[in-house]
N, C-alpha and C positions, 0 to 999 in steps of 0.2 A: 503430571500436569494438574493444575486446579481448574475448576469450572465455575462460571458465574451465570445465573439465569438472565436471559433477555427476552423481549417479546417474541423473538423467533427461535427460541431455544437456547441452550447453554453455549457459551463461548469458552473454549479451553485456552489456558495461558500458562506460561512459566515465568519465573523471575530469576534474574542473574545480577550479581553485584550488589553494591550498596551505595546509597547517595540519593540525590533527588530523582524523581521518577522520569523515565524516558520510555515511550511506548513505540514498539516496532510492529508494523503490519506487513506481512510478506505478500508476494504476488500470487496470481493464479497458479495452481498445481503444487505450490510449495507449502510449507508448514512453519510454525514458529520454531520448532526444533531444527529444521533445515537451515535456519539463519543464525544458529548459535554462534558460529565464528564471528560473524559480523556484529552480533549483539555484544560479544565479549570485548570488542574494541571500545565500548563506552562504559564498561563496568567499573572503571577506576573512579569515575565521577558520578555515576548514576546507578539506580536500580532499574534495570531494563526489563520491561514487561513485554514479552513476545507472544502474540496471540495466534491462534488458528482462526482464519476466516470461516464463516459459515460454509459448510460443505467440505471443509478441509480438516485433515488430521482428526482430532478428537472432538471437534465442535459439532453442533447440530446440523442436520441435513433436511431443511424444510422442503416439503413436497413441491413448492412453487419456486424453488431457487433459480432454476435455469430458465428464466423468463426475462423479458425486457426490464423487469423491476429488480434484477439481480443487484445492482449497485445501490439502489434505494434500500433494499433489505439489509445489505451489508452495512450501510451507513447507520441505519436504525439500530441494528444489533450492537454495533460498536458504540454508538451514542449511549445506549442503555448501560453498556459495560463501563464506560467512562463515568457516568453519573453515579453508578453504584460504588465504583472504586475510589473516586475522587469527588465526593459530593460538595466539598467546600473549596476546591482549588482547581487550577488549570495546569495542564501538563503538555510538554512538547510531544508531537507525534511524527514519526518517520514512516512514510508509506512508500512501498516499492510497487510500481506498476499498478495492478488492480488494487493493491493495498492502499496506494496513494489516492486512487479514485474513491475508494471506500472512506478514507479519512476525510476527503472533501465533502462527501455526502453527510458524514457525521457532523462536520462543522456547520452544516445547514440546520441540523437538528439541535445540537447543543454547543454553540460557539463558545459559551462561557467556560466550557471544560477543556478547551484546547488553547494552550499558550502560544504555540507556534506550529506551523506545518512545514515539514521537510518532505518534498515530493520528488521521487526519483523515477524518471521514465514513465510519466503518466500521460493520459490522453483524454480528450474531451468528447470524442465520438469514435466509433469503430469504422475505419476506412477500409478500402479494398486491400491496402497493404497489411492491415491488422489481421484480416481474414487469411490472407496468403501466408503470413508468418505463423499463425496458429495451425493452419493445415500442414505446413512444412514441419512444424514441431511434432505434430501427431504422427505424421507419416514417416518421418525419418528419425524418430527417437531411438537412441541406442538401447540395446538390450540391458546393459548394466544400469542405465539411468531409469529405464522403465521399471526394472526390478526395485530400484531404490525408492521410487515414488509409490510403487505398489506396497512396499513395506511401510511407508509413511502414512498412507491413507487406508490400508487394508485391501487385501486381494479381492474381496467381494465388492468394494465400493470404487476402487480406483478406475476401472474401465468406464463406469457411469460418470464419474467426475471428469475424466479426460474427454469423453465425447460430448458430455453435457456442456462443457465450457466452449467447445468448438461450435456447437449448435447455437449457443447463446450469442457468440460473437457474430455469427452469420445473421442472426435475427437483428442484432443492433446495426449491422452494416446495411441491411436491407431497409431499415426504417430511418437510418441516420439520426436517430434519437440521441440527444445529448446525454452523456452518462453523468453529468454534473449540472442538472437543470438550474441550480441556484448559484452557479459560479459567480455571477455578478453581485451576489449578496455577501460573499465572504470578505470579512474585514479582520483577518488574523495575520500576524507577521508570517511571511511565507518565503521559503527558499526552494527554487525549482532547479533540478538537474536534468539536462537534456543532452543526449548524444546525437551527433549528426548522422550516424550510421545505424540508428535504431530501426530494425525492420518492423517493429510493432507500432511505432508512433513516430511520424515524421517531425522534424523540428518545429513545424507550425503549431503543434500541440503545446509544447513547452512555452513557446512565445505567446500563444493565446492566453494561457493561464497566467503567465507573468504580467501580461498587460491588463487582464481583467481584475486582478486582486491588487488594490492600492498598496504601493510600497513593496510589492513582491520583487525578489531578485532572481535573475536567471543566470545559472552557471552552465555555459555551453562549451562542449568540446566536439570538434568536427569528426574526430577519429573514433569516438566512443560509440558503442552499440547499445543494446538494451541492458539496463541496470548499471548505471554510472558507478555506484558504490562498489561493484565487483571489479572494475578496471583498476582503480587505484584506492584500495581501502584506507590506507594511511592518510593520503591526501584528502579523501572525502571526509574522514573523521575530523581533521583539523579545520576544514571549512565549516563543518556543522558545529563544532565546538565554538569557533569564533562567533558564528551567527547566534547561537544560544546565549553566549555571554552578553552579546549586545542586546538581545531581547530582554535579558534579565536586568542588566546594569546600564544600558544605554550605550551610544556610540563612544568609542575611545577617542580622546582628543588627539589631534595630529599637529 
């Protein structure tokens, strides 16, 4: 993976495919490499840039990361990365869960660098259900999955990341602080995916975001849980492709 300097330390990223840029941000505990299969679904039309968030994979580990400023720091670092990589253009960004929250925070920093937001299973605050889902994930993680994530992040760092994220979510739930304080300022074409069975974020989160951003579209499925794009990858890809074509070329006449 390559790295690029930001105000909070280097962000690591890799590139797949060829074509117009398309940026992918994973969720908490994952990495850019862990989403390679999903990224490959867009490589026939795009060069997919898949990043490691701060504290994940090969990216920087700021000392103050696991604080209520977590998503602000992620957004600032990603905004710096976008500005350095694409100083004269705007690119579509697909963010999953915490990656989507980070993308929205970056949109508040550098809106001119983001052509479109695709948000999958995102949230606007950490509720009791968010904490419960995180605790369940930590306490009931299978040994093979734990070993996989340990390999992704490093055996020395993974326990710190795993528990640090849980502590962070508990802090955010206690304060009920918005994780996207500038939500009502976002004016970027946005597509929101929300599952009715998401244990981390109830449907109200997707609805709130879709209502707050002018022109945003909500794709809702009652039976889907956390991470819409994992349930039906091919269908997800086609919805996203149609959305991006419309953003680029305008609505198709009917």
